[in-house]
NUMI-179840 format. One record per residue: residue in one letter; z negated, x negated, y of N, C-alpha, C in turn. Coordinates in nm, 3 decimals. Layout:
// residues N
> A;Z;X;Y;Z;X;Y;Z;X;Y
...
This chain:
// residues 102
> Q;-8.603;6.529;-6.684;-8.510;6.444;-6.589;-8.460;6.508;-6.480
> L;-8.496;6.426;-6.342;-8.409;6.520;-6.287;-8.260;6.480;-6.242
> N;-8.244;6.413;-6.307;-8.060;6.346;-6.303;-8.024;6.322;-6.445
> D;-7.937;6.428;-6.506;-7.922;6.445;-6.620;-7.732;6.392;-6.594
> P;-7.765;6.295;-6.677;-7.616;6.213;-6.687;-7.498;6.244;-6.772
> H;-7.526;6.378;-6.870;-7.444;6.457;-6.933;-7.399;6.594;-6.861
> A;-7.493;6.650;-6.798;-7.470;6.712;-6.700;-7.380;6.694;-6.588
> L;-7.408;6.537;-6.550;-7.305;6.540;-6.419;-7.151;6.509;-6.470
> V;-7.167;6.471;-6.597;-7.027;6.442;-6.621;-6.949;6.555;-6.622
> T;-7.059;6.692;-6.713;-6.968;6.797;-6.679;-6.918;6.877;-6.578
> C;-7.053;6.838;-6.527;-7.001;6.910;-6.365;-6.885;6.857;-6.281
> T;-6.883;6.750;-6.315;-6.775;6.675;-6.203;-6.649;6.706;-6.303
> A;-6.616;6.743;-6.407;-6.514;6.806;-6.480;-6.478;6.933;-6.398
> E;-6.571;7.005;-6.418;-6.564;7.132;-6.373;-6.547;7.164;-6.225
> R;-6.604;7.085;-6.173;-6.604;7.096;-5.991;-6.443;7.031;-5.941
> A;-6.407;6.941;-6.038;-6.254;6.920;-6.031;-6.142;6.998;-6.018
> V;-6.162;7.073;-6.127;-6.042;7.227;-6.172;-6.064;7.323;-6.037
> S;-6.198;7.316;-5.971;-6.211;7.413;-5.807;-6.134;7.339;-5.739
> R;-6.189;7.255;-5.727;-6.136;7.165;-5.537;-5.974;7.152;-5.573
> A;-5.907;7.127;-5.703;-5.755;7.114;-5.773;-5.740;7.301;-5.689
> L;-5.802;7.363;-5.771;-5.735;7.467;-5.723;-5.765;7.566;-5.581
> G;-5.813;7.478;-5.508;-5.884;7.546;-5.376;-5.950;7.659;-5.433
> G;-6.067;7.632;-5.510;-6.190;7.712;-5.532;-6.281;7.753;-5.418
> N;-6.318;7.894;-5.376;-6.371;7.941;-5.306;-6.447;8.081;-5.364
> C;-6.538;8.148;-5.303;-6.570;8.276;-5.354;-6.461;8.389;-5.382
> S;-6.357;8.381;-5.333;-6.239;8.461;-5.350;-6.158;8.477;-5.453
> V;-6.160;8.354;-5.529;-6.053;8.283;-5.613;-6.104;8.327;-5.794
> P;-6.067;8.412;-5.837;-6.110;8.410;-5.967;-6.060;8.288;-6.074
> L;-6.188;8.222;-6.055;-6.127;8.075;-6.138;-6.312;8.075;-6.185
> A;-6.238;8.008;-6.328;-6.378;7.977;-6.396;-6.283;7.813;-6.460
> A;-6.423;7.745;-6.494;-6.452;7.625;-6.556;-6.560;7.565;-6.617
> H;-6.565;7.528;-6.741;-6.721;7.539;-6.817;-6.645;7.409;-6.878
> A;-6.727;7.351;-6.887;-6.744;7.183;-6.945;-6.860;7.166;-7.057
> T;-6.838;7.130;-7.176;-6.939;7.093;-7.251;-6.918;6.962;-7.364
> W;-7.044;6.938;-7.411;-7.026;6.819;-7.499;-7.019;6.828;-7.640
> H;-6.875;6.852;-7.700;-6.900;6.858;-7.836;-6.898;6.734;-7.941
> Q;-6.928;6.634;-7.919;-6.989;6.555;-7.972;-7.033;6.422;-7.893
> P;-7.109;6.301;-7.946;-7.154;6.233;-7.866;-7.027;6.186;-7.786
> D;-6.965;6.157;-7.764;-6.847;6.120;-7.745;-6.701;6.206;-7.671
> Q;-6.704;6.342;-7.711;-6.630;6.433;-7.695;-6.652;6.516;-7.592
> I;-6.567;6.554;-7.493;-6.626;6.634;-7.390;-6.474;6.761;-7.410
> R;-6.520;6.889;-7.394;-6.401;6.996;-7.394;-6.447;7.113;-7.278
> L;-6.287;7.099;-7.220;-6.331;7.178;-7.076;-6.200;7.308;-7.100
> D;-6.330;7.425;-7.089;-6.236;7.512;-7.084;-6.223;7.631;-6.925
> A;-6.076;7.622;-6.910;-6.067;7.650;-6.756;-5.965;7.829;-6.791
> A;-6.032;7.902;-6.685;-5.911;8.026;-6.644;-5.856;8.031;-6.486
> W;-5.824;8.081;-6.436;-5.754;8.141;-6.359;-5.683;8.290;-6.347
> G;-5.722;8.385;-6.249;-5.686;8.541;-6.261;-5.605;8.537;-6.094
> D;-5.534;8.638;-6.121;-5.447;8.651;-5.996;-5.569;8.761;-5.912
> I;-5.560;8.685;-5.792;-5.686;8.839;-5.712;-5.583;8.971;-5.662
> H;-5.483;8.991;-5.692;-5.392;9.081;-5.686;-5.380;9.155;-5.863
> G;-5.413;9.085;-5.962;-5.383;9.154;-6.118;-5.248;9.132;-6.158
> K;-5.187;9.083;-6.062;-5.005;9.112;-6.123;-4.972;8.998;-6.211
> I;-5.015;8.901;-6.226;-5.047;8.802;-6.321;-5.178;8.787;-6.435
> P;-5.100;8.753;-6.556;-5.199;8.818;-6.628;-5.314;8.680;-6.641
> L;-5.430;8.709;-6.719;-5.521;8.572;-6.679;-5.509;8.434;-6.770
> I;-5.483;8.341;-6.686;-5.394;8.197;-6.748;-5.518;8.133;-6.811
> R;-5.532;8.069;-6.907;-5.657;7.990;-6.960;-5.573;7.812;-6.992
> S;-5.701;7.761;-6.962;-5.640;7.592;-7.019;-5.729;7.534;-7.115
> T;-5.764;7.461;-7.195;-5.847;7.389;-7.257;-5.828;7.259;-7.267
> Q;-5.899;7.144;-7.244;-5.828;7.012;-7.274;-5.985;6.935;-7.332
> L;-5.935;6.838;-7.393;-6.043;6.765;-7.406;-6.052;6.595;-7.438
> L;-6.125;6.558;-7.359;-6.150;6.392;-7.325;-6.255;6.344;-7.446
> Q;-6.177;6.252;-7.553;-6.250;6.142;-7.633;-6.255;6.034;-7.572
> L;-6.415;6.022;-7.576;-6.458;5.899;-7.503;-6.445;5.788;-7.589
> A;-6.400;5.629;-7.540;-6.453;5.532;-7.636;-6.594;5.484;-7.654
> P;-6.637;5.467;-7.759;-6.766;5.408;-7.788;-6.827;5.327;-7.627
> Q;-6.938;5.330;-7.565;-6.986;5.246;-7.492;-6.893;5.245;-7.341
> T;-6.850;5.329;-7.335;-6.750;5.345;-7.206;-6.875;5.358;-7.077
> P;-6.863;5.294;-6.987;-6.969;5.238;-6.891;-6.949;5.395;-6.791
> P;-7.094;5.433;-6.735;-7.085;5.571;-6.704;-6.985;5.629;-6.598
> A;-6.963;5.477;-6.485;-6.873;5.493;-6.394;-6.702;5.559;-6.425
> I;-6.676;5.498;-6.541;-6.569;5.493;-6.603;-6.539;5.646;-6.642
> V;-6.679;5.662;-6.731;-6.688;5.839;-6.796;-6.653;5.929;-6.645
> L;-6.710;5.918;-6.533;-6.725;5.990;-6.429;-6.569;6.011;-6.388
> Q;-6.504;5.904;-6.393;-6.381;5.869;-6.317;-6.286;5.977;-6.443
> Q;-6.288;5.998;-6.552;-6.238;6.035;-6.658;-6.285;6.151;-6.706
> A;-6.375;6.204;-6.681;-6.436;6.332;-6.665;-6.333;6.417;-6.487
> E;-6.337;6.336;-6.369;-6.266;6.440;-6.252;-6.117;6.414;-6.337
> A;-6.055;6.339;-6.427;-5.892;6.339;-6.453;-5.892;6.461;-6.509
> L;-6.009;6.499;-6.604;-5.995;6.584;-6.697;-6.015;6.705;-6.627
> G;-6.066;6.723;-6.529;-6.066;6.886;-6.441;-5.932;6.843;-6.369
> Q;-5.874;6.758;-6.313;-5.710;6.755;-6.244;-5.656;6.816;-6.357
> Q;-5.633;6.752;-6.472;-5.521;6.775;-6.572;-5.528;6.926;-6.637
> A;-5.673;6.998;-6.581;-5.675;7.112;-6.662;-5.600;7.216;-6.543
> A;-5.655;7.183;-6.409;-5.626;7.231;-6.274;-5.436;7.256;-6.314
> S;-5.385;7.096;-6.320;-5.219;7.099;-6.357;-5.206;7.190;-6.474
> D;-5.243;7.216;-6.552;-5.207;7.303;-6.676;-5.189;7.433;-6.585
> L;-5.333;7.446;-6.572;-5.292;7.612;-6.507;-5.189;7.607;-6.448
> V;-5.172;7.542;-6.353;-5.055;7.576;-6.262;-4.910;7.556;-6.321
> A;-4.910;7.492;-6.447;-4.799;7.482;-6.485;-4.751;7.636;-6.543
> Q;-4.862;7.668;-6.597;-4.851;7.829;-6.619;-4.841;7.929;-6.533
> G;-4.867;7.890;-6.420;-4.857;7.976;-6.298;-4.962;8.045;-6.203
> A;-5.062;7.986;-6.241;-5.170;7.967;-6.141;-5.166;7.950;-6.022
> Q;-5.178;8.001;-5.905;-5.147;7.931;-5.775;-5.253;7.890;-5.701
> I;-5.262;7.822;-5.618;-5.361;7.707;-5.534;-5.413;7.784;-5.407
> A;-5.528;7.775;-5.407;-5.543;7.943;-5.303;-5.578;7.837;-5.160
> P;-5.475;7.927;-5.071;-5.480;7.875;-4.959;-5.650;7.820;-4.873
> A;-5.591;7.716;-4.757;-5.736;7.695;-4.758;-5.767;7.769;-4.634
> T;-5.899;7.785;-4.659;-5.971;7.890;-4.524;-6.053;7.806;-4.437
> S;-6.065;7.871;-4.342;-6.139;7.807;-4.239;-6.262;7.813;-4.208
> A;-6.381;7.760;-4.209;-6.521;7.780;-4.215;-6.558;7.830;-4.058
């Protein structure tokens, strides 16, 4: 299958973390979303200080989907899940990377 709906949802959550924290090749940032049940997504995220002055910061978020949630709503919820994880990382001390010029 060329377009896997489950992969699209997990990728949406992961990319939301990266976008919110200014992820690029120089930012020690990780996000990994997985389906834990047919209706639950787990998102693990971590941020590291490039100078090593702040210990690794981690966040785990869960999204419980209602049965028969329309696909467009699931994607919106996955995006919000990623933003929530990023906000949690920032609340713990993660810093948003400055924008880089292309």
